[in-house]
Backbone bond lengths (Angstrom), bond angles and torsions (degrees), N, CA, C in turn:
res aa  C-N    CA-C-N  psi(-1)  N-CA   C-N-CA  omega(-1)  CA-C   N-CA-C  phi
1 M - - - 1.453 - - 1.521 108.98 -
2 D 1.302 114.66 136.42 1.460 117.75 176.18 1.531 109.02 -88.66
3 T 1.310 116.22 -178.78 1.465 122.02 -173.99 1.530 112.55 -63.41
4 D 1.329 116.96 -41.72 1.467 119.70 179.84 1.529 111.86 -63.36
5 Q 1.323 115.81 -41.54 1.462 119.79 178.87 1.528 111.34 -65.63
6 L 1.336 116.85 -36.95 1.461 120.26 177.25 1.523 111.30 -65.12
7 H 1.346 116.14 -39.84 1.464 119.99 178.21 1.530 110.54 -64.18
8 I 1.331 116.54 -43.56 1.461 120.51 178.92 1.535 110.14 -63.72
9 A 1.341 116.81 -42.60 1.469 120.94 178.42 1.525 110.65 -62.03
10 A 1.339 117.27 -42.33 1.464 120.79 179.24 1.522 110.98 -63.98
11 I 1.325 117.00 -39.07 1.471 120.82 178.59 1.529 109.99 -65.91
12 I 1.321 117.44 -43.93 1.465 120.99 179.33 1.527 110.24 -61.88
13 I 1.315 116.10 -44.42 1.469 119.93 179.54 1.529 110.16 -64.69
14 G 1.314 117.27 -42.23 1.466 121.02 177.82 1.519 111.91 -60.63
15 I 1.336 116.49 -43.50 1.470 120.59 178.17 1.526 110.08 -64.03
16 A 1.327 116.90 -42.09 1.472 120.59 179.21 1.528 110.54 -61.86
17 I 1.330 116.76 -42.21 1.468 120.26 178.96 1.525 110.70 -65.46
18 L 1.325 117.17 -42.53 1.464 121.03 179.12 1.529 110.71 -63.42
19 I 1.326 117.18 -46.25 1.465 120.53 178.02 1.526 110.44 -62.94
20 G 1.339 116.30 -41.61 1.466 120.36 177.98 1.519 111.71 -61.89
21 F 1.338 117.41 -42.05 1.463 121.41 179.54 1.524 111.03 -63.28
22 V 1.323 116.60 -46.41 1.470 120.80 -179.89 1.528 110.04 -65.09
23 A 1.325 117.37 -43.93 1.461 121.10 179.65 1.530 110.59 -62.42
24 E 1.322 116.39 -42.95 1.466 120.23 179.67 1.521 110.53 -61.83
25 R 1.318 117.60 -43.52 1.472 121.82 179.19 1.527 111.14 -62.99
26 L 1.312 116.70 -45.25 1.464 120.27 -179.53 1.529 111.69 -64.91
27 I 1.331 116.54 -44.94 1.467 120.37 -179.83 1.525 110.57 -65.38
28 C 1.335 117.66 -43.58 1.467 120.55 179.57 1.528 111.15 -64.40
29 H 1.325 116.64 -38.54 1.462 120.02 176.76 1.538 110.25 -63.21
30 A 1.321 116.84 -43.00 1.467 121.11 178.45 1.533 110.80 -63.66
31 I 1.332 116.66 -40.02 1.467 120.60 178.09 1.530 110.09 -62.91
32 S 1.323 116.80 -44.51 1.475 120.58 179.33 1.520 111.19 -61.72
33 N 1.325 117.15 -45.05 1.467 120.63 178.71 1.526 111.41 -61.60
34 Y 1.327 115.82 -46.20 1.460 120.54 179.66 1.532 110.41 -61.41
35 G 1.337 116.12 -45.14 1.462 120.46 -179.95 1.518 112.48 -62.47
36 N 1.331 117.03 -39.41 1.467 120.31 178.66 1.526 111.59 -67.95
37 R 1.335 116.26 -39.30 1.468 119.37 178.38 1.523 112.09 -65.96
38 R 1.322 116.15 -37.82 1.470 121.62 -176.89 1.528 112.97 -92.26
39 H 1.321 117.57 1.15 1.473 123.74 -179.82 1.533 112.02 58.65
40 I 1.328 115.15 42.73 1.463 121.30 176.32 1.523 107.64 -77.89
41 P 1.336 118.64 138.21 1.469 120.68 179.60 1.533 111.38 -56.03
42 I 1.319 115.68 142.83 1.468 122.14 -175.79 1.529 111.34 -59.73
43 A 1.335 117.46 -32.72 1.477 120.24 179.22 1.530 110.64 -64.47
44 H 1.327 116.98 -37.08 1.471 120.26 178.94 1.528 110.65 -70.42
45 I 1.318 115.83 -39.52 1.466 119.83 177.27 1.530 109.73 -61.93
46 H 1.320 115.22 -44.79 1.471 120.10 179.69 1.532 110.71 -60.06
47 M 1.331 116.74 -42.61 1.466 120.44 -179.79 1.528 110.90 -64.13
48 M 1.329 117.58 -41.75 1.472 120.30 178.44 1.530 110.64 -63.43
49 R 1.319 116.05 -39.20 1.464 119.69 179.19 1.533 110.76 -66.50
50 L 1.326 117.37 -38.49 1.468 120.06 177.06 1.530 111.41 -63.74
51 I 1.326 116.11 -41.07 1.468 119.68 179.09 1.529 110.16 -62.23
52 V 1.330 117.07 -43.76 1.470 120.99 177.96 1.521 109.92 -62.26
53 R 1.328 117.19 -46.00 1.471 121.11 -177.98 1.524 110.61 -59.38
54 W 1.340 117.21 -47.56 1.464 119.51 -179.15 1.517 111.73 -69.34
55 G 1.322 117.68 -32.88 1.464 119.98 175.55 1.514 111.34 -62.26
56 V 1.332 117.03 -43.47 1.468 121.13 178.37 1.524 110.45 -64.62
57 I 1.326 117.01 -41.78 1.471 120.36 179.06 1.526 110.36 -60.88
58 I 1.324 116.94 -44.49 1.470 120.53 -179.30 1.524 110.49 -64.58
59 I 1.329 117.02 -40.77 1.470 120.07 178.57 1.529 110.64 -63.21
60 C 1.342 117.44 -42.23 1.476 120.49 178.58 1.531 111.18 -63.90
61 I 1.311 116.84 -39.48 1.474 120.06 178.05 1.527 109.94 -64.98
62 M 1.328 117.09 -40.76 1.472 119.93 178.76 1.528 110.74 -64.55
63 I 1.328 117.38 -39.33 1.470 120.39 177.65 1.523 109.82 -62.94
64 A 1.338 116.25 -43.41 1.468 119.88 179.61 1.526 110.89 -61.42
65 F 1.323 117.27 -42.53 1.455 119.73 178.84 1.523 111.61 -64.73
66 S 1.327 116.27 -42.05 1.466 118.22 -178.64 1.526 111.53 -68.07
67 V 1.333 118.32 -31.56 1.466 121.00 176.86 1.526 110.27 -64.09
68 F 1.331 116.53 -36.26 1.455 119.85 179.80 1.521 113.02 -87.95
69 G 1.336 117.37 6.52 1.460 121.19 173.13 1.513 114.85 86.53
70 I 1.318 117.99 14.46 1.463 120.64 177.82 1.529 107.62 -87.30
71 A 1.318 116.00 127.95 1.465 120.78 -177.48 1.528 110.06 -67.51
72 I 1.321 115.94 128.40 1.459 121.24 -177.66 1.527 110.81 -69.31
73 A 1.322 117.91 -32.15 1.466 120.42 178.90 1.526 110.59 -59.58
74 N 1.329 116.06 -42.89 1.467 119.55 177.65 1.528 110.71 -65.02
75 L 1.313 116.47 -35.69 1.459 120.64 178.41 1.526 110.84 -64.03
76 W 1.344 117.38 -42.89 1.456 120.76 179.11 1.519 111.27 -62.84
77 I 1.309 117.05 -41.24 1.466 120.74 178.79 1.527 109.68 -62.94
78 T 1.313 116.80 -44.49 1.467 121.12 179.97 1.523 110.83 -64.35
79 M 1.338 116.61 -46.10 1.466 119.86 -179.27 1.529 111.13 -64.31
80 S 1.325 117.31 -38.57 1.465 120.45 178.51 1.521 111.18 -64.64
81 A 1.318 116.48 -42.41 1.462 120.30 179.11 1.526 111.05 -64.66
82 I 1.321 117.42 -41.98 1.462 121.12 178.35 1.522 110.45 -64.92
83 A 1.332 117.73 -42.72 1.461 121.64 179.38 1.526 110.88 -62.92
84 L 1.324 117.48 -42.73 1.450 121.23 179.48 1.530 111.35 -65.20
85 A 1.331 116.88 -44.67 1.465 120.59 178.62 1.532 110.79 -62.73
86 T 1.316 117.12 -39.67 1.459 120.83 178.43 1.518 110.82 -65.36
87 L 1.325 116.93 -42.48 1.452 121.14 178.57 1.524 111.32 -61.10
88 V 1.317 117.69 -45.33 1.463 121.71 178.72 1.529 110.49 -63.45
89 A 1.331 116.99 -41.75 1.461 120.72 -179.90 1.524 111.10 -64.89
90 F 1.330 117.55 -42.13 1.465 120.07 178.55 1.521 111.17 -65.83
91 F 1.333 117.18 -39.39 1.458 120.37 -179.96 1.525 110.39 -64.55
92 A 1.328 116.73 -45.26 1.470 120.39 179.24 1.526 110.52 -68.26
93 G 1.317 116.73 -41.28 1.462 120.42 -179.00 1.512 112.83 -67.77
94 W 1.343 117.32 -32.39 1.457 120.42 -178.73 1.522 111.13 -62.25
95 S 1.326 117.04 -41.61 1.458 121.12 179.55 1.522 110.67 -61.61
96 L 1.316 116.39 -46.90 1.464 119.76 179.24 1.520 111.22 -66.05
97 L 1.321 116.54 -44.65 1.452 120.67 -178.46 1.520 111.75 -63.53
98 S 1.330 117.25 -39.69 1.457 119.57 -179.59 1.527 111.08 -65.34
99 N 1.330 117.75 -37.68 1.461 119.92 177.62 1.525 111.92 -68.68
100 V 1.324 117.06 -40.34 1.470 119.91 178.70 1.522 110.11 -65.16
101 L 1.321 117.59 -43.53 1.457 120.99 177.80 1.526 110.70 -63.66
102 A 1.323 117.09 -41.77 1.456 120.75 178.15 1.525 110.93 -61.74
103 T 1.332 117.35 -39.52 1.465 120.75 177.07 1.524 110.55 -61.49
104 F 1.313 115.56 -45.67 1.465 120.14 178.16 1.525 110.54 -57.72
105 L 1.341 116.73 -44.85 1.461 120.20 -179.66 1.527 112.23 -68.19
106 V 1.331 117.69 -37.29 1.469 120.53 177.16 1.532 109.80 -63.50
107 L 1.325 116.41 -42.94 1.467 118.95 -179.79 1.527 111.78 -70.60
108 L 1.308 117.52 -33.61 1.461 121.47 179.89 1.529 111.61 -78.08
109 W 1.301 117.15 -44.88 1.459 122.85 -174.16 1.518 111.82 -81.94
110 R 1.307 118.26 -31.52 1.456 125.65 178.92 1.532 113.31 56.25
111 P 1.334 117.99 60.19 1.472 118.98 178.67 1.532 112.12 -69.42
112 F 1.313 116.68 -16.47 1.460 121.28 176.70 1.524 108.28 -153.39
113 Q 1.323 114.98 163.40 1.462 122.10 178.70 1.529 108.26 -114.62
114 L 1.300 116.41 161.14 1.462 119.57 172.90 1.517 107.58 -62.37
115 G 1.320 115.95 134.67 1.456 121.61 -177.35 1.520 113.22 99.68
116 D 1.338 118.23 -17.51 1.466 121.16 177.36 1.523 109.89 -72.23
117 K 1.352 115.17 149.80 1.464 119.85 174.12 1.520 107.07 -87.46
118 I 1.335 116.05 126.42 1.462 122.59 -177.65 1.520 108.46 -118.00
119 T 1.337 115.32 133.66 1.456 121.01 174.41 1.518 107.95 -123.97
120 I 1.321 116.65 126.59 1.458 122.34 179.04 1.518 107.36 -100.10
121 L 1.330 114.96 119.76 1.454 122.01 -177.12 1.522 110.05 -104.63
122 P 1.263 121.56 148.76 1.462 130.66 3.93 1.530 112.72 -88.48
123 D 1.326 118.13 8.56 1.464 121.24 -176.34 1.524 113.14 -74.83
124 N 1.334 116.50 -15.30 1.469 122.81 -177.77 1.514 112.36 55.56
125 L 1.317 116.52 39.13 1.458 120.99 171.88 1.519 106.64 -88.17
126 S 1.314 117.46 124.23 1.456 118.27 -178.71 1.516 110.81 -142.18
127 G 1.309 113.59 155.31 1.449 120.78 178.11 1.512 110.00 174.43
128 E 1.306 114.94 176.82 1.459 121.60 179.77 1.525 109.20 -89.28
129 A 1.334 116.24 130.64 1.462 120.70 179.74 1.519 109.11 -66.17
130 R 1.323 116.48 120.18 1.470 121.47 -176.85 1.525 112.22 -107.84
131 D 1.346 116.94 -35.78 1.464 119.84 -175.79 1.528 109.05 -157.40
132 I 1.339 114.83 147.77 1.469 121.08 173.85 1.523 106.13 -124.79
133 N 1.335 116.01 119.97 1.469 118.69 173.96 1.519 108.78 -118.59
134 I 1.308 117.64 -170.48 1.456 120.82 -170.16 1.531 113.45 -66.21
135 F 1.333 118.16 -22.57 1.462 120.25 -179.31 1.523 113.59 -118.11
136 F 1.307 118.42 -31.64 1.457 121.59 -170.73 1.526 111.70 -130.08
137 T 1.337 113.47 156.61 1.454 121.69 165.21 1.520 105.63 -112.70
138 E 1.320 116.05 129.66 1.460 120.30 -178.88 1.522 109.36 -94.79
139 L 1.338 114.58 129.04 1.459 121.50 177.36 1.515 108.75 -115.76
140 R 1.346 117.00 136.19 1.465 122.04 175.70 1.529 106.96 -100.80
141 T 1.341 116.59 118.14 1.468 120.71 -179.27 1.522 109.90 -74.73
142 T 1.340 116.34 169.01 1.476 120.24 177.99 1.521 110.90 -66.26
143 E 1.340 117.22 -22.95 1.471 120.88 177.58 1.522 111.85 -82.04
144 G 1.337 117.46 -7.03 1.458 121.83 -179.96 1.518 114.78 96.06
145 D 1.327 116.85 -0.72 1.465 120.17 178.21 1.521 110.21 -74.03
146 L 1.315 116.03 154.36 1.460 121.90 178.91 1.528 109.23 -107.44
147 L 1.335 117.18 118.69 1.454 122.35 177.18 1.522 108.46 -101.03
148 K 1.314 116.87 133.40 1.464 121.43 174.15 1.517 106.91 -107.93
149 I 1.329 115.88 109.95 1.460 122.40 -176.89 1.521 107.89 -103.56
150 P 1.351 119.12 124.01 1.470 119.84 175.84 1.533 109.77 -59.45
151 N 1.316 116.48 136.30 1.467 120.62 -175.26 1.513 113.15 -61.28
152 V 1.330 117.75 -27.26 1.462 120.13 178.93 1.532 110.71 -65.68
153 T 1.327 118.29 -21.21 1.458 122.63 179.97 1.527 111.37 -60.68
154 F 1.323 117.71 -32.65 1.465 121.03 -178.45 1.523 111.99 -67.62
155 F 1.336 117.40 -15.41 1.461 121.46 177.92 1.526 111.88 -105.71
156 Q 1.331 116.86 -5.29 1.458 120.75 -178.96 1.529 112.60 -107.75
157 K 1.309 117.28 -19.86 1.464 121.60 -176.01 1.528 108.88 -127.60
158 F 1.320 115.14 165.51 1.460 120.50 174.04 1.514 108.49 -74.46
159 T 1.311 115.56 138.68 1.454 120.56 -179.17 1.521 108.97 -127.22
160 M 1.319 116.39 128.18 1.455 121.41 176.12 1.521 107.25 -107.32
161 V 1.333 116.08 128.98 1.458 121.39 -177.19 1.524 109.05 -118.67
162 S 1.331 115.87 127.82 1.463 121.92 171.88 1.519 106.58 -110.06
163 P 1.349 117.03 106.26 1.469 119.17 -176.95 1.526 112.37 -58.48
164 R 1.320 114.94 151.32 1.464 122.74 -177.88 1.520 111.38 -56.80
165 N 1.331 119.24 -43.04 1.465 121.02 -177.10 1.519 111.99 -67.25
166 L 1.333 120.50 -28.84 1.465 122.01 175.07 1.513 111.18 -73.37
167 Q 1.318 117.96 -32.66 1.454 122.13 178.17 1.528 110.28 -66.97
168 E 1.323 116.58 -38.40 1.467 120.99 -178.53 1.512 111.02 -69.15
169 E 1.374 117.95 -32.52 1.448 121.38 -179.84 1.529 111.46 -70.67
170 Q 1.323 117.75 -28.66 1.471 121.37 -177.46 1.467 109.07 -83.04
């Protein structure tokens, strides 16, 4: 592109951004008015306004790409692939993060001690707490089996704890 074409492209992009800004303001104002008339919760109004704002931003970006000759179809494929990869990464990361956070809370809150008898209800999994690591708490059953319970389970299910000193008294 030569200098004149760049100037024309910049003007087109500037006009698109200006039109997008004005359109976004008008649509968001209309959404707010409609929501107030219909007594829609403010959180829902805010969410609708965010969707409109991001839609306008995406449209302006697509216009800018098309002005510079980038095929929008290729952009959609790329954006879809990035969105899918991000979704998979967040889903996988959430499981790991929730277990690490649960471990931190178990160690900080101390709902049980090593040596306590723990029963997870309604599954009736029980055993003596033997070890707590970053992902699992190990329970030794009365039969001698080793159960590895994900630490997040202690926050998702009912847990019955029989402290070690009460077990010794019985």
